[in-house]
C-alpha positions in Angstrom: 6.0 5.1 1.3 2.3 6.0 0.8 2.5 4.7 -2.8 4.1 1.4 -1.6 1.4 0.8 1.1 -1.3 1.6 -1.4 0.0 -0.9 -3.9 0.3 -3.6 -1.2 -3.3 -3.1 -0.1 -4.4 -3.1 -3.7 -2.5 -6.3 -4.5 -3.9 -8.0 -1.3 -7.5 -7.1 -2.3 -7.0 -8.2 -5.9 -5.6 -11.5 -4.8 -8.6 -12.1 -2.5 -11.1 -11.3 -5.3 -9.1 -13.5 -7.7 -9.3 -16.3 -5.2 -13.1 -16.1 -5.1 -13.2 -15.9 -8.9 -11.0 -19.0 -9.0 -13.4 -20.9 -6.6 -16.5 -19.9 -8.6 -14.9 -20.3 -12.1 -17.3 -21.8 -14.5 -20.2 -21.5 -12.0 -21.1 -17.8 -12.2 -21.0 -15.6 -15.2 -18.3 -12.9 -14.7 -20.6 -9.9 -15.1 -23.0 -11.3 -12.4 -20.1 -12.4 -10.2 -19.2 -8.8 -9.9 -22.6 -7.9 -8.3 -22.4 -10.9 -5.9 -18.9 -10.0 -4.6 -19.8 -6.3 -4.1 -23.1 -7.2 -2.5 -21.6 -9.7 -0.1 -18.8 -7.2 0.7 -21.5 -4.7 1.6 -23.4 -7.2 3.8 -20.2 -8.0 5.7 -19.4 -4.3 6.1 -22.8 -3.1 7.5 -22.9 -6.1 9.8 -19.4 -5.2 11.2 -20.2 -1.5 11.2 -23.4 -1.9 13.3 -21.7 -4.4 15.6 -18.7 -2.1 16.3 -21.0 0.8 16.8 -23.1 -1.0 19.4 -20.0 -2.6 21.1 -18.2 0.7 21.4 -21.4 2.3 23.0 -21.8 -0.5 25.5 -18.0 -0.4 26.3 -18.2 3.3 27.0 -21.2 2.6 29.3 -19.1 0.2 31.3 -20.1 -3.1 29.7 -16.5 -4.2 28.9 -16.3 -7.2 26.6 -19.9 -6.8 25.3 -20.4 -8.4 21.9 -23.6 -7.7 20.0 -23.0 -10.8 17.8 -23.5 -13.0 21.0 -26.8 -11.4 22.0 -30.2 -13.1 21.5 -32.5 -11.7 18.8 -35.1 -11.1 21.6 -32.8 -8.9 23.6 -31.5 -7.1 20.6 -35.1 -6.1 19.5 -35.2 -3.5 22.3 -32.5 -1.5 20.5 -34.2 -1.6 17.1 -35.9 1.8 17.2 -32.9 3.7 18.5 -30.6 2.1 16.0 -32.8 2.9 13.0 -32.9 6.5 14.2 -29.1 6.8 14.5 -27.7 4.3 11.9 -30.7 4.2 9.5 -31.0 0.4 9.7 -31.1 -2.6 12.0 -29.8 -6.2 11.8 -30.7 -9.0 14.2 -27.7 -10.8 15.8 -28.7 -14.1 14.1 -28.6 -12.3 10.7 -25.2 -10.7 11.0 -22.7 -11.7 8.4 -20.4 -13.4 10.9 -23.2 -15.6 12.4 -24.7 -16.5 9.0 -21.1 -17.5 8.0 -20.7 -19.8 11.0 -23.8 -21.8 10.0 -23.4 -21.5 6.2 -21.7 -24.8 5.4 -24.4 -26.8 7.2 -27.4 -24.6 6.3 -29.5 -26.4 3.6 -31.6 -23.3 3.3 -28.7 -20.8 3.0 -30.3 -19.0 0.0 -33.5 -18.4 2.1 -31.5 -17.4 5.1 -29.6 -14.7 3.1 -32.8 -13.6 1.3 -34.5 -13.1 4.6 -31.6 -11.2 6.1 -31.4 -8.9 3.1 -35.1 -8.3 3.1 -35.1 -7.6 6.9 -32.3 -5.0 6.5 -34.2 -3.1 3.8 -37.5 -3.4 5.8 -35.9 -2.1 8.9 -35.6 1.3 7.3 -39.2 1.4 6.0 -41.2 4.3 7.4 -38.0 6.1 8.6 -35.9 8.9 7.2 -33.5 6.4 5.7 -36.1 4.5 3.7 -35.1 5.8 0.3 -31.4 5.1 1.0 -32.0 1.4 1.7 -34.8 0.5 -0.7 -33.7 -2.1 -3.2 -30.1 -2.1 -2.1 -29.7 -5.9 -2.4 -31.6 -6.2 -5.7 -28.4 -7.2 -7.6 -27.5 -10.1 -5.3 -30.2 -12.6 -6.2 -29.5 -15.7 -4.1 -32.2 -17.7 -5.9 -30.9 -17.1 -9.4 -30.0 -19.9 -11.8 -26.9 -17.8 -12.5 -25.6 -19.1 -9.2 -26.2 -22.7 -10.0 -28.8 -25.0 -11.6 -30.0 -26.5 -8.2 -30.5 -25.1 -4.7 -27.7 -27.3 -3.5 -25.3 -26.0 -6.1 -26.4 -22.4 -5.5 -25.8 -22.8 -1.8 -22.4 -24.4 -2.3 -21.4 -21.4 -4.4 -22.8 -19.0 -1.7 -20.7 -20.7 0.9 -17.6 -20.1 -1.3 -18.6 -16.5 -1.8 -19.2 -15.9 1.9 -15.8 -17.5 2.9 -14.0 -15.5 0.2 -15.4 -12.2 1.4 -14.8 -13.2 5.0 -11.1 -13.8 4.2 -10.6 -10.4 2.7 -8.2 -8.3 4.8 -10.4 -5.2 4.7 -9.6 -4.0 8.2 -11.4 -0.8 8.8 -12.6 0.4 5.4 -12.1 4.1 6.4 -8.5 3.6 7.4 -7.4 2.0 4.1 -5.1 4.2 2.0 -7.0 2.8 -1.0 -10.7 3.1 -1.5 -11.2 -0.7 -1.0 -14.7 -0.9 -2.3 -14.0 1.4 -5.2 -10.8 -0.5 -6.0 -12.7 -3.8 -5.9 -15.2 -2.4 -8.3 -12.5 -1.2 -10.7 -10.7 -4.5 -10.6 -13.9 -6.5 -11.2 -14.7 -4.2 -14.1 -11.3 -4.8 -15.6 -11.8 -8.5 -15.2 -15.2 -8.7 -16.7 -16.2 -5.6 -18.7 -15.5 -7.3 -22.0 -17.9 -10.2 -21.1 -20.8 -10.6 -23.4 -19.9 -7.3 -25.2 -20.8 -5.3 -22.1 -18.7 -2.3 -21.2 -18.9 -0.9 -17.7 -15.7 1.2 -17.8 -17.6 4.4 -18.2 -19.0 3.9 -14.7 -15.7 4.1 -13.0 -13.3 7.0 -12.7 -9.8 5.8 -11.7 -8.9 6.9 -8.1 -5.9 9.0 -9.2 -8.1 11.0 -11.7 -10.7 11.4 -8.9 -8.0 12.8 -6.7 -6.8 15.3 -9.3 -10.4 16.4 -10.2 -11.5 16.8 -6.6 -8.3 18.6 -5.4 -8.9 21.2 -8.1 -12.6 21.6 -7.3 -11.9 22.2 -3.5 -8.7 24.2 -4.0 -8.6 27.0 -1.4 -11.5 25.6 0.6 -11.5 23.9 4.0 -15.2 23.4 4.2 -18.1 23.5 1.7 -21.9 23.4 1.8 -22.6 20.5 -0.6 -20.8 18.3 -3.1 -22.7 17.1 -6.3 -22.0 14.8 -9.2 -24.7 14.7 -12.0 -23.4 11.4 -13.3 -22.2 9.8 -10.1 -21.6 6.2 -11.1 -20.4 4.3 -8.1 -19.8 7.5 -6.1 -16.0 7.6 -6.3 -15.8 11.3 -6.9 -18.2 12.2 -4.1 -16.2 10.1 -1.7 -12.9 11.7 -2.8 -14.3 15.0 -1.7 -15.2 13.4 1.7 -11.7 12.1 2.0 -9.9 15.3 1.0 -12.0 17.8 2.9 -13.1 15.4 5.7 -16.8 14.4 5.6 -17.6 16.6 8.6 -16.4 19.6 6.5 -19.1 19.0 3.8 -21.8 20.6 5.9 -25.0 19.6 4.1 -23.8 16.4 2.5 -23.4 14.6 -0.8 -25.7 14.6 -3.8 -25.6 12.6 -7.0 -27.7 11.2 -9.8 -27.2 8.0 -11.8 -29.2 6.6 -14.7 -27.9 3.0 -14.4 -29.8 1.0 -11.7 -27.0 -1.4 -10.7 -24.5 1.5 -10.4 -27.0 3.6 -8.5 -27.3 0.8 -6.0 -23.5 0.5 -5.8 -23.2 4.3 -5.2 -25.6 4.1 -2.2 -23.8 1.0 -0.9 -20.5 2.9 -1.3 -21.8 5.8 0.8 -22.6 3.4 3.7 -19.2 1.7 3.3 -17.5 5.0 3.9 -19.7 5.7 6.9 -21.5 8.6 5.3 -24.7 8.8 7.4 -28.0 8.2 5.7 -29.1 11.8 6.3 -25.9 13.2 4.7 -26.4 11.8 1.2 -29.1 11.9 -1.4 -28.5 9.8 -4.5 -31.2 9.7 -7.1 -32.0 7.3 -10.0 -33.1 9.1 -13.2 -31.8 10.7 -16.4 -30.0 13.9 -15.2 -30.4 15.8 -18.4 -34.2 15.1 -18.9 -35.3 14.6 -15.3 -32.9 16.2 -12.8 -33.9 15.2 -9.2 -32.1 17.9 -7.2 -33.9 21.2 -8.1 -34.6 21.8 -4.4 -31.0 21.2 -3.4 -29.0 23.3 -5.8 -26.8 25.4 -6.0 -23.7 23.3 -5.1 -20.4 24.7 -4.0 -18.4 21.8 -5.4 -19.3 19.8 -8.5 -17.1 16.9 -9.7 -18.1 14.7 -12.6 -17.0 12.3 -15.3 -20.2 12.2 -17.4 -20.5 9.6 -20.2 -18.8 10.7 -23.5 -20.7 11.6 -26.6 -24.0 9.8 -25.7 -27.2 10.5 -27.6 -30.0 12.6 -26.0 -33.2 14.2 -27.2 -31.7 17.6 -27.8 -33.8 19.8 -30.1 -36.2 16.9 -30.8 -37.7 17.9 -27.4 -39.2 21.4 -27.8 -39.2 21.9 -24.0 -35.5 21.7 -23.5 -34.5 25.0 -25.2 -36.6 26.7 -22.5 -35.0 24.7 -19.7 -33.2 27.3 -17.5 -30.1 25.0 -17.4 -29.7 25.1 -21.2 -31.5 28.2 -22.5 -28.7 30.8 -21.6 -26.5 29.5 -24.4 -29.3 29.9 -26.9 -28.6 26.5 -28.4 -28.7 22.8 -27.3 -25.9 20.3 -27.4 -26.2 18.1 -30.6 -28.5 15.1 -30.3 -25.6 12.7 -31.0 -23.3 14.3 -28.4 -24.7 15.3 -25.0 -21.3 16.3 -23.5 -21.9 20.0 -23.4 -25.4 19.5 -22.0 -23.8 18.0 -18.9 -21.5 21.1 -18.8 -24.4 23.5 -19.0 -26.3 21.5 -16.4 -23.4 21.7 -14.0 -22.8 25.4 -14.6 -26.5 26.1 -13.9 -26.4 24.4 -10.5 -23.0 25.8 -9.5 -23.0 28.2 -6.5 -21.7 31.7 -7.0 -18.6 30.9 -5.0 -18.3 27.3 -6.4 -16.0 25.3 -8.6 -17.0 22.5 -11.0 -14.3 20.1 -12.4 -15.5 17.9 -15.2 -13.8 15.2 -17.3 -14.5 15.9 -21.0 -14.2 14.2 -24.3 -11.6 16.2 -26.3 -13.8 16.8 -29.3 -16.0 19.3 -27.5 -13.0 21.6 -27.3 -12.7 22.2 -31.0 -15.8 20.9 -33.0 -18.0 23.5 -34.8 -21.7 24.0 -34.9 -23.8 24.1 -31.7 -20.8 23.0 -29.7 -18.8 26.1 -30.8 -21.7 28.3 -29.9 -21.9 26.9 -26.4 -18.1 27.3 -26.0 -18.5 30.9 -27.1 -21.2 31.5 -24.5 -19.0 30.0 -21.8 -16.0 32.1 -22.8 -17.9 35.4 -23.4 -19.4 35.1 -20.0 -16.1 34.2 -18.3 -17.1 30.9 -16.9 -14.1 28.7 -17.9 -11.3 28.9 -15.4 -9.0 26.1 -16.7 -8.7 23.4 -19.4 -6.3 20.5 -18.7 -5.1 18.0 -21.3 -4.7 14.6 -19.6 -2.5 11.7 -20.8 -4.1 8.9 -23.0 -4.9 5.5 -21.6 -5.8 6.6 -18.1 -9.4 5.1 -18.1 -10.3 1.5 -18.3 -12.1 0.7 -21.5 -10.8 3.6 -23.6 -7.4 4.9 -24.7 -8.7 8.4 -25.4 -6.7 11.3 -24.0 -9.4 13.1 -22.1 -9.5 16.7 -20.8 -10.7 18.4 -17.7 -12.8 21.6 -17.8 -12.9 23.7 -14.6 -15.9 26.1 -14.4 -16.3 29.1 -12.0 -19.1 31.6 -11.7 -17.0 34.3 -10.0 -13.5 34.6 -11.5 -11.1 37.3 -10.3 -10.0 38.1 -13.9 -10.8 37.3 -17.5 -8.2 34.7 -18.2 -8.3 31.0 -18.9 -5.4 28.7 -17.9 -4.4 25.9 -20.3 -2.3 23.0 -18.9 -0.7 20.3 -21.0 -0.5 17.3 -18.6 -0.3 14.8 -21.4 3.2 13.6 -20.2 2.3 13.5 -16.5 2.0 9.7 -16.0 3.8 6.5 -15.3 3.1 3.3 -17.2 1.5 0.5 -15.2 0.9 -2.7 -17.2 -1.4 -1.7 -20.1 -2.6 1.5 -18.6 -1.1 4.9 -17.7 -1.5 6.2 -14.1 -1.0 9.5 -12.5 1.4 9.5 -9.5 1.1 11.7 -6.5 3.9 13.9 -8.0 2.0 14.2 -11.3 -1.1 15.3 -9.4 0.8 17.8 -7.2 2.5 19.3 -10.3 -0.8 19.9 -12.1 -2.6 21.2 -9.0 0.3 23.5 -8.1 0.1 25.0 -11.6 -3.7 25.3 -11.4 -3.4 27.2 -8.1 -0.4 29.5 -9.0 -1.5 30.2 -12.6 2.0 31.2 -13.4 2.3 29.9 -16.9 5.2 27.5 -17.5 6.8 27.1 -20.9 5.7 23.9 -22.7 3.4 23.1 -19.7 0.9 25.8 -19.3 -0.3 29.1 -20.7 -2.6 31.8 -19.3 -4.7 33.1 -22.2 -6.8 36.3 -22.1 -10.2 36.7 -23.7 -8.9 38.3 -26.9 -6.5 35.5 -27.5 -9.2 32.8 -27.3 -11.6 34.9 -29.4 -8.8 35.2 -32.0 -8.5 31.4 -32.1 -12.3 31.3 -32.9 -13.1 29.8 -29.5 -11.0 26.7 -30.0 -10.2 25.5 -26.5 -7.8 22.7 -27.4 -4.7 22.9 -25.1 -2.4 22.3 -28.0 -3.6 25.6 -29.5 -2.2 27.6 -26.6 0.7 25.5 -25.0 3.6 25.1 -27.3 5.0 21.6 -27.5 8.7 21.3 -26.4 10.8 20.5 -29.5 12.8 17.4 -28.4 14.4 17.0 -31.8 18.1 17.2 -32.1 19.4 20.7 -32.8 21.3 20.8 -36.1 24.1 23.3 -36.8 23.4 24.3 -40.4 26.8 26.0 -40.9 28.6 23.0 -39.7 26.5 20.6 -41.7 27.1 22.7 -44.9 30.8 22.6 -44.3 30.7 18.8 -43.9 28.6 18.4 -47.1 31.2 20.6 -49.0 34.0 18.4 -47.7 32.1 15.2 -48.8 31.5 16.7 -52.2 35.2 17.6 -52.6 36.3 14.1 -51.5 33.8 12.7 -54.0 35.3 14.7 -56.8 38.9 13.5 -55.9 37.7 9.9 -55.9 36.0 10.4 -59.3 39.3 11.8 -60.7 41.2 8.8 -59.3 38.8 6.4 -60.8 39.0 8.2 -64.2 42.8 7.9 -64.1 42.6 4.1 -63.4 40.1 3.6 -66.2 42.3 5.6 -68.6 45.4 3.5 -67.7 43.5 0.3 -68.3 42.1 1.6 -71.6 45.8 2.5 -72.6 47.1 -1.0 -71.9 44.6 -2.6 -74.3 
């Protein structure tokens, strides 16, 4: 039933987004359209979130039927200071999404109205604890851009369509949806437009089912943790999965992430607000994690979940400082300049708490390639940091058909074994992609927790076994594939061949007789 409801909500959301795309077809470039839809969804959400918060408070105080949206701006100003302290931001009633929408069709200065509203929301947090979390949040929704239309009138006409489309989305309460509505909208928009102008954004999004698997392994056996961290957090889907699985109140000190792409960094902060993560419970930074990590004062982290970019270039040994960096120096060698994958692994390990677990999606090549990568694998195995390697099915991620892996790291393992799980057949086909079902996820997680070792599915390898394989960590090296070929009975086959040969001989003799008779009649 849960899967059916999820698909219904997903279809409804996709239809709503498609309807807006249809309205704006030919007017707005697809890649920019994505930012406008997500930005407007956010504006609607924080307007409704603030209104509901105030209305509930007034209702509890005896003001039944109170509606903040009906209040005058002058009266509302009295609550500004308190709201910034509790919610981190403030919106005047006249600048709420619902009120701007009512006037939109007749507002000749709609672009200026929206620009002022966005600026005022960001400015409301200035000088407060939430300032960093709101700065530049609306940068990607430029209401004066020629991308929206050549003239102000055309831009405003498109803005009206955009507002109406977002207003008609059946989002209900974001937190109660069985899908991550905002994340799903992001994924859908990516799949619609990532090929546009040769841009690829698929690397910024981890499908929700993969997020679910990764996070359930990282929090296995825990009911509460101190902090959750993602060193390449993209739009924040992995951090939010941890909030959903554990309950955000059970992540005591909050959610931490770093993202190098400015647009995606803004989306991540927006996503935190959309999921009602309070401004003092998240810290998302915008910098290059490998060269300029922003959370030295916050590590270590009890849970690390990540899907870092695959095989990107980095400075590596061109930068003489990096080999002495405490995150990378223990392995005695840096990840290759052309493949930073294992640099992300070493970074995560360095910032992992003693009792913590890190679950990281990996490019398969790092499991078997030689050179510096082999030396880093040897360091990880010799020091007993690798808990589990999982081979995932191909075609799970938008934008790549690669069959990725998951590496699970722990600093304090109870024994010196590594579990290998072959989950390459754990999927169902949905249109062009493969998808993990709840049953697939449960099967993998159960095996991860029990560590039983199941023929053709998993294998528990000890240190000597991995060393004997020259530190190759490919799952196929340890988990024997099931032979699905037809079993052939050799004895029976030989008997059948002998019979055929005998019959062939008889036929030859018969043919020879016929030929002799014909020859004799000549």
